[in-house]
C-alpha positions in Angstrom: -12.6 -25.2 -23.0 -16.0 -23.7 -22.1 -15.8 -22.7 -18.4 -12.7 -21.4 -16.7 -12.1 -21.5 -13.0 -9.5 -18.9 -11.9 -7.7 -20.3 -8.8 -6.5 -16.9 -7.5 -7.4 -13.5 -6.2 -6.6 -9.8 -6.5 -5.4 -8.1 -9.6 -4.3 -11.2 -11.4 -7.7 -12.8 -11.0 -9.3 -9.7 -12.4 -6.9 -9.7 -15.4 -7.5 -13.4 -16.2 -11.3 -13.2 -15.8 -11.5 -10.3 -18.2 -9.4 -12.1 -20.8 -11.5 -15.2 -20.5 -14.7 -13.3 -21.0 -13.2 -11.6 -24.1 -12.8 -15.0 -25.6 -16.4 -16.0 -24.8 -15.6 -18.3 -21.9 -17.9 -18.7 -18.9 -16.0 -17.8 -15.8 -15.8 -19.0 -12.2 -14.1 -17.1 -9.3 -13.2 -18.3 -5.9 -12.7 -16.4 -2.7 -11.9 -16.7 1.0 -14.0 -15.1 3.8 -11.6 -12.1 3.7 -12.3 -11.6 0.0 -16.1 -12.1 0.1 -16.7 -8.7 -1.6 -13.4 -8.3 -3.6 -13.6 -7.0 -7.2 -12.8 -10.4 -8.8 -15.8 -12.0 -7.3 -18.1 -9.6 -9.1 -16.5 -10.1 -12.5 -17.1 -13.8 -12.8 -20.3 -15.5 -13.8 -20.2 -17.5 -10.6 -18.2 -17.2 -7.4 -17.6 -19.8 -4.7 -16.4 -19.6 -1.2 -13.3 -21.6 -0.4 -13.0 -21.2 3.3 -11.3 -19.1 6.0 -8.9 -16.3 5.2 -5.8 -18.3 5.8 -4.3 -19.4 2.5 -3.8 -23.0 3.6 -7.6 -23.2 4.2 -8.6 -21.4 1.0 -6.4 -20.6 -2.0 -3.9 -23.3 -1.2 -6.5 -26.0 -0.6 -6.2 -27.9 -3.9 -9.0 -30.4 -2.9 -11.4 -27.6 -2.2 -10.5 -26.0 -5.6 -11.2 -29.2 -7.4 -14.5 -29.6 -5.6 -15.5 -26.1 -6.8 -14.5 -27.0 -10.3 -16.8 -30.0 -10.3 -19.7 -28.1 -8.7 -19.4 -25.2 -11.2 -19.0 -27.4 -14.2 -15.6 -25.8 -15.0 -13.5 -27.7 -17.5 -10.3 -25.6 -17.2 -8.3 -24.0 -14.4 -5.9 -21.0 -14.6 -3.7 -20.8 -11.5 -2.5 -17.1 -12.0 0.7 -16.5 -10.1 1.6 -17.4 -6.5 -0.4 -19.8 -4.5 -0.5 -23.1 -6.5 0.7 -21.6 -9.8 4.0 -23.6 -9.9 2.8 -26.6 -7.9 3.3 -29.7 -10.1 1.1 -31.8 -7.8 -1.8 -29.4 -8.3 -1.3 -29.3 -12.1 -1.3 -33.1 -12.0 -4.5 -33.3 -9.9 -6.2 -31.0 -12.3 -5.4 -33.1 -15.3 -6.3 -36.3 -13.5 -9.7 -34.7 -12.7 -10.2 -34.1 -16.5 -9.5 -30.4 -16.3 -7.4 -28.4 -18.7 -4.6 -26.8 -16.8 -3.6 -23.4 -18.2 0.1 -23.8 -18.0 3.0 -26.1 -19.0 3.3 -29.8 -18.6 3.5 -31.3 -15.1 7.0 -32.5 -15.9 8.2 -29.0 -17.0 6.8 -27.5 -13.8 8.6 -30.2 -11.8 11.9 -29.8 -13.7 12.0 -26.0 -13.6 10.6 -25.8 -10.1 13.8 -27.2 -8.7 16.6 -24.7 -8.9 19.1 -27.6 -8.7 17.6 -29.7 -11.4 16.8 -26.7 -13.6 20.5 -25.6 -13.5 21.6 -29.1 -14.5 19.2 -29.0 -17.5 20.4 -25.5 -18.4 24.0 -26.6 -18.4 23.1 -29.6 -20.7 21.3 -27.1 -23.0 24.4 -24.9 -23.2 22.9 -22.1 -21.1 25.5 -20.6 -18.7 24.7 -20.8 -15.0 26.0 -19.2 -11.8 28.6 -21.4 -10.1 26.8 -23.2 -7.3 26.8 -26.1 -4.8 24.0 -28.3 -3.7 23.8 -31.3 -1.3 21.3 -34.2 -1.1 20.1 -33.2 2.4 20.4 -30.6 5.1 22.9 -32.5 7.1 25.3 -32.9 4.2 24.9 -29.2 3.3 25.8 -28.2 6.9 28.8 -30.5 6.9 30.1 -29.7 3.4 28.7 -26.2 3.0 31.7 -24.3 4.6 34.2 -25.9 2.3 31.9 -25.5 -0.7 31.4 -21.8 0.1 35.1 -21.3 0.4 35.6 -22.8 -3.1 32.9 -20.6 -4.6 34.4 -17.6 -2.8 32.6 -15.2 -0.5 30.1 -13.6 -0.6 27.7 -16.5 -1.4 23.9 -16.7 -1.6 21.9 -19.3 0.4 18.9 -20.0 -1.8 15.8 -22.2 -1.5 15.7 -24.9 -4.2 11.9 -25.2 -4.5 10.7 -21.6 -5.0 11.5 -18.0 -5.7 10.5 -14.5 -4.6 13.5 -14.2 -2.3 12.0 -16.7 0.3 14.8 -18.5 2.1 17.5 -16.4 0.4 20.4 -15.0 2.5 23.6 -13.3 1.4 26.6 -14.5 3.4 29.7 -12.4 3.5 31.9 -14.3 6.0 32.3 -18.0 7.0 31.0 -17.4 10.6 27.6 -16.4 9.2 27.1 -19.4 7.0 25.5 -21.9 9.4 23.0 -19.4 10.9 22.0 -18.4 7.4 21.5 -22.1 6.4 19.3 -22.6 9.5 17.2 -19.5 8.9 16.9 -20.1 5.2 15.7 -23.7 5.7 13.0 -22.6 8.1 11.7 -19.9 5.8 11.9 -22.2 2.7 9.9 -24.9 4.6 7.3 -22.4 5.6 6.9 -20.9 2.1 7.3 -23.9 -0.1 7.0 -27.0 2.1 10.5 -27.9 1.1 13.6 -26.9 3.2 16.2 -27.9 0.5 18.8 -25.2 0.1 21.7 -24.6 -2.2 24.7 -22.3 -2.3 25.4 -19.9 -5.2 28.2 -17.6 -6.0 27.1 -14.0 -5.5 27.5 -11.9 -8.6 28.1 -8.2 -7.6 25.9 -5.5 -9.1 24.1 -7.7 -11.6 21.1 -6.7 -13.7 18.1 -8.9 -13.4 16.9 -9.5 -17.0 14.2 -12.0 -18.0 12.9 -13.2 -21.3 9.2 -14.0 -22.0 8.6 -17.2 -24.0 5.6 -18.9 -25.5 5.2 -22.4 -26.7 2.4 -24.3 -28.3 1.6 -28.0 -28.6 2.8 -28.1 -32.2 6.4 -27.6 -31.1 6.6 -23.9 -32.0 8.4 -21.7 -29.4 9.2 -18.1 -29.6 10.3 -15.2 -27.4 8.6 -11.9 -26.7 11.9 -10.1 -25.9 13.3 -9.1 -22.5 12.3 -7.2 -19.4 14.5 -5.4 -16.9 13.6 -6.3 -13.3 16.6 -5.1 -11.3 14.9 -2.7 -8.9 13.9 -5.0 -6.0 13.3 -4.9 -2.3 13.9 -8.1 -0.2 14.8 -9.8 -3.5 11.3 -9.1 -4.9 10.7 -6.8 -7.9 8.9 -3.5 -7.6 9.7 -1.9 -10.9 10.0 -3.5 -14.4 10.5 -2.1 -17.9 11.0 -3.1 -21.5 13.1 -2.8 -23.5 15.9 -3.1 -20.9 18.0 0.1 -21.1 21.4 -1.6 -21.0 20.6 -4.5 -23.4 22.0 -4.0 -26.9 20.9 -6.1 -29.9 23.8 -8.5 -29.5 23.1 -9.2 -25.9 19.3 -9.3 -26.6 20.0 -12.1 -29.1 22.1 -14.0 -26.6 19.5 -13.8 -23.9 16.7 -14.8 -26.3 18.6 -17.7 -27.8 19.5 -19.1 -24.3 15.9 -18.8 -23.2 14.6 -20.7 -26.2 17.2 -23.4 -25.8 16.1 -24.0 -22.3 12.4 -24.0 -23.2 13.1 -26.6 -25.9 15.1 -28.7 -23.5 11.9 -29.3 -21.4 9.5 -29.2 -24.4 7.9 -26.1 -22.8 4.3 -25.2 -23.7 2.3 -22.1 -22.7 3.7 -18.9 -21.2 6.9 -18.9 -19.2 9.8 -16.6 -18.2 13.5 -17.4 -18.2 15.4 -15.2 -15.7 19.0 -14.3 -16.0 21.7 -12.3 -14.2 23.8 -10.1 -16.4 27.1 -9.0 -15.0 28.8 -5.7 -15.4 30.9 -7.0 -18.3 27.9 -8.5 -20.1 28.4 -12.1 -18.8 25.0 -13.9 -18.7 24.0 -16.5 -16.1 20.7 -18.5 -15.9 18.9 -17.8 -12.7 15.5 -19.7 -12.9 12.5 -20.3 -15.0 9.0 -19.3 -13.9 6.5 -21.8 -15.2 3.5 -19.4 -15.0 2.2 -16.0 -16.0 4.5 -13.4 -14.7 3.4 -10.4 -12.6 5.0 -8.0 -15.0 3.6 -9.4 -18.2 1.6 -6.2 -19.1 4.7 -4.3 -20.2 5.5 -7.0 -22.7 1.9 -6.9 -24.0 2.2 -3.1 -24.5 5.4 -3.2 -26.5 4.6 -6.3 -28.6 0.8 -5.9 -29.0 0.4 -9.6 -28.0 -2.2 -10.4 -25.2 -0.3 -13.1 -23.2 -3.3 -14.3 -21.3 -5.3 -14.8 -24.5 -2.3 -16.8 -25.8 -2.3 -18.9 -22.7 -5.9 -19.8 -23.0 -5.7 -20.5 -26.8 -2.6 -22.7 -26.3 -4.3 -24.6 -23.4 -7.2 -25.5 -25.7 -4.9 -26.8 -28.3 -4.6 -23.9 -30.8 -1.2 -23.3 -32.5 0.4 -19.9 -32.2 -1.0 -17.8 -35.0 2.3 -15.9 -35.5 6.0 -16.6 -35.9 9.1 -15.0 -34.4 9.4 -12.7 -37.3 6.0 -11.1 -36.5 7.1 -10.2 -33.0 8.5 -6.7 -32.8 9.3 -4.3 -30.0 7.6 -0.9 -30.4 8.0 1.9 -27.9 8.8 1.5 -24.2 6.8 0.4 -21.1 7.3 0.7 -17.4 5.5 -1.0 -14.5 5.4 -0.1 -10.9 3.9 -2.4 -8.3 1.7 -0.6 -5.8 2.0 -2.4 -2.4 0.3 -2.0 0.9 3.5 -1.6 2.8 5.6 1.0 4.6 9.0 1.6 2.9 10.1 3.7 5.8 9.8 0.7 8.1 11.6 -1.9 6.1 8.7 -2.4 3.7 6.5 -3.8 6.5 3.1 -4.9 5.1 0.2 -2.6 6.0 -3.5 -3.2 6.6 -6.5 -0.9 6.7 -9.7 0.1 4.9 -9.6 2.1 1.6 -11.5 5.3 2.3 -10.5 7.2 -0.9 -9.4 5.6 -4.2 -8.8 7.3 -7.6 -7.0 5.4 -10.3 -6.2 7.9 -13.0 -6.5 6.5 -16.5 -5.5 8.2 -19.7 -3.5 7.8 -22.9 -0.5 5.6 -22.4 -1.7 4.4 -19.0 -2.8 1.0 -17.8 -3.8 0.1 -14.3 -4.2 -3.6 -13.4 -6.0 -3.3 -10.1 -7.5 -5.7 -7.6 -8.9 -3.2 -5.2 -12.0 -1.0 -4.7 -13.3 1.7 -2.5 -14.1 0.6 1.1 -12.2 -2.7 0.7 -10.4 -4.0 3.7 -6.7 -4.8 3.1 -5.9 -7.8 5.3 -2.7 -9.3 6.5 -3.3 -12.8 4.9 -1.9 -12.3 1.4 0.8 -10.8 -0.7 0.4 -7.0 -0.2 0.2 -6.1 -3.9 -2.8 -3.8 -4.6 -2.3 -2.9 -8.2 0.2 -2.6 -11.1 0.5 0.8 -12.7 1.9 0.7 -16.2 2.8 3.4 -18.7 3.7 3.3 -22.4 5.4 5.8 -24.6 7.2 6.0 -28.0 10.4 6.5 -26.0 11.6 5.6 -22.5 11.5 9.3 -21.6 7.9 9.5 -22.6 6.9 6.4 -20.7 8.8 7.7 -17.6 7.1 11.1 -17.7 3.8 9.4 -17.9 4.6 7.2 -14.9 5.7 10.2 -12.9 2.4 11.9 -13.6 0.3 8.8 -13.0 2.0 8.2 -9.6 1.4 11.9 -8.6 -2.3 11.6 -9.5 -2.9 8.1 -8.0 -5.0 8.6 -4.9 -5.4 6.1 -2.1 -6.3 7.0 1.5 -6.8 4.6 4.4 -3.9 2.2 4.0 -0.2 2.9 3.8 1.4 2.2 0.4 4.7 2.6 -1.4 3.3 5.1 -3.9 5.5 8.0 -2.7 8.5 5.7 -2.6 7.9 4.6 -6.2 7.5 8.2 -7.3 10.8 9.1 -5.7 12.5 6.2 -7.6 10.9 7.3 -10.9 12.1 10.9 -10.4 15.6 10.0 -9.4 18.5 10.9 -11.7 19.9 7.3 -11.4 16.7 5.7 -12.8 16.4 8.3 -15.5 20.0 7.4 -16.6 19.2 3.7 -16.6 21.8 3.0 -14.0 19.8 0.1 -12.5 21.1 -3.1 -10.9 19.9 -5.3 -8.0 21.6 -3.1 -5.5 19.9 0.1 -6.8 17.6 0.6 -3.8 20.4 -0.1 -1.2 22.7 2.3 -3.0 20.2 5.2 -3.6 17.3 4.7 -1.2 18.7 3.2 2.0 17.1 4.9 5.0 14.4 6.5 2.8 11.7 8.5 4.7 8.6 10.2 3.4 8.1 13.9 3.4 6.9 15.5 6.6 3.4 14.5 7.7 0.4 16.7 7.5 -2.0 17.0 10.3 -4.8 14.5 10.9 -7.2 17.4 10.5 -6.1 18.1 6.9 -6.3 14.4 6.0 -9.8 14.2 7.6 -10.9 17.2 5.5 -9.5 15.7 2.4 -11.4 12.5 3.0 -14.6 14.4 3.8 -14.1 16.4 0.7 -13.9 13.3 -1.3 -17.1 12.0 0.3 -18.8 15.3 -0.6 -17.6 15.1 -4.2 -18.9 11.5 -4.5 -22.2 11.8 -2.8 -23.1 15.5 -3.4 -23.5 18.3 -0.9 -25.5 17.9 2.3 -26.6 20.5 4.9 -23.7 22.2 6.8 -21.1 20.4 4.7 -17.6 21.8 5.2 -16.3 23.8 2.3 -13.0 21.9 2.1 -13.2 19.7 -0.9 -10.3 17.9 -2.6 -9.8 20.8 -4.9 -9.9 23.3 -2.0 -7.2 21.4 -0.2 -5.1 21.3 -3.4 -5.6 25.0 -3.9 -4.3 25.7 -0.4 -0.9 24.6 -1.7 -0.7 21.3 0.2 0.2 19.1 -2.8 -2.9 16.9 -2.5 -2.0 15.5 0.9 -4.1 12.4 0.6 -2.1 11.5 -2.5 1.3 12.5 -1.1 1.0 10.8 2.3 -0.8 7.7 1.4 -2.2 7.1 4.9 0.9 7.6 6.9 -1.5 8.7 9.5 -5.3 8.4 9.2 -7.3 9.5 12.3 -4.3 8.9 14.5 -3.5 5.4 13.1 -1.2 4.3 10.4 
């Protein structure tokens, strides 16, 4: 491996490009017309235009990506997460083109990419699964689904077989709602994954969502990097993760790790992957799915284990064995990650767009910010709204939590609505401090959440102007209102607190 093409964008492209350069690799970035000046394009040795902003004509265009690989002289491809990261056909196309694919085998992607097949494999490997029902086609599911749901017992989940992230998922509490949920779920699954296959699954009340990071090399060695707690979710998508998981004791930790490694061995898994579980209130464990890619929340595992997961991915892909064994992997301290999204939590987490006019990402001891944004960047509606991941580390959970609270208070972004204040409210809640987290946490504690009262457009404009003065220096007749002056006025740094709820009369 000499030249790596990163087939992604945003913060994860930045993360992978940096890791590749640290290992001495030449790097190639790709971008759409909407990302022409995005940060990841400036980090790579070369950057190539894919096409229009729409994902289908850019980041999902596998033929164009392979053309760029040939034109740039790349001999390896890292898919990141999302887009084509768990697409077995793309992995196979890469390998047929003579490219190293930084990920598991095509067969492992295919096996674990199907929720139905992956559960069958898990059962054969002795890994407990959630009771479920699946049919060979939509017509059979519509015909047999009501009886199957009655056997499973309401409530049940309608889930897409071919993907994750909550796409196609519906909770059904009564028989009359089942067929409409199947129709809506199939449409959403087809749009998101190109596969409308659905399944029914027994709903587990108040579960914790716990996942285990695994690594495997081509010499047959597989090990785990312990667990992550991922229960705080909106629309079935994670927004907060931490490790170690507060409610996982040593015995449960061993059960989870052993189950994850059994499943990885069953598909001869190589590279980095994550096995996800639901853990019931009584400690019962159920396999959920396996993500055959780098996980969004991998940084918290890196902080508590000291292992660079992206480095390991690249080393494994070029045939190197793991340079350490399970006995060398230890958990030290505690780490928390919050995902900063361009979205409005007060309006059902509706994605937001806009131009970033002010940006300050506060670094310091015990802080890590994996960011994919820069000042004056336009946030468009075409892609997942994640802007950055803010991560803190401490010797204890309390220390990591205090650092996260401080980081979120200091993080400054003006021009686009974000979930920063919502995340801060979660981090300062008594329930989170107590570790009382499950997948219904937000519904239970933050339903109907609203931000604090707005400040006037004039104050926000002064804050932005003050930021401009600070960055560019004084100019004739400049207003005296700088960021520090606004803060001194007792307004609690409004451009931090209000995150662009209203900027110049627009949200």
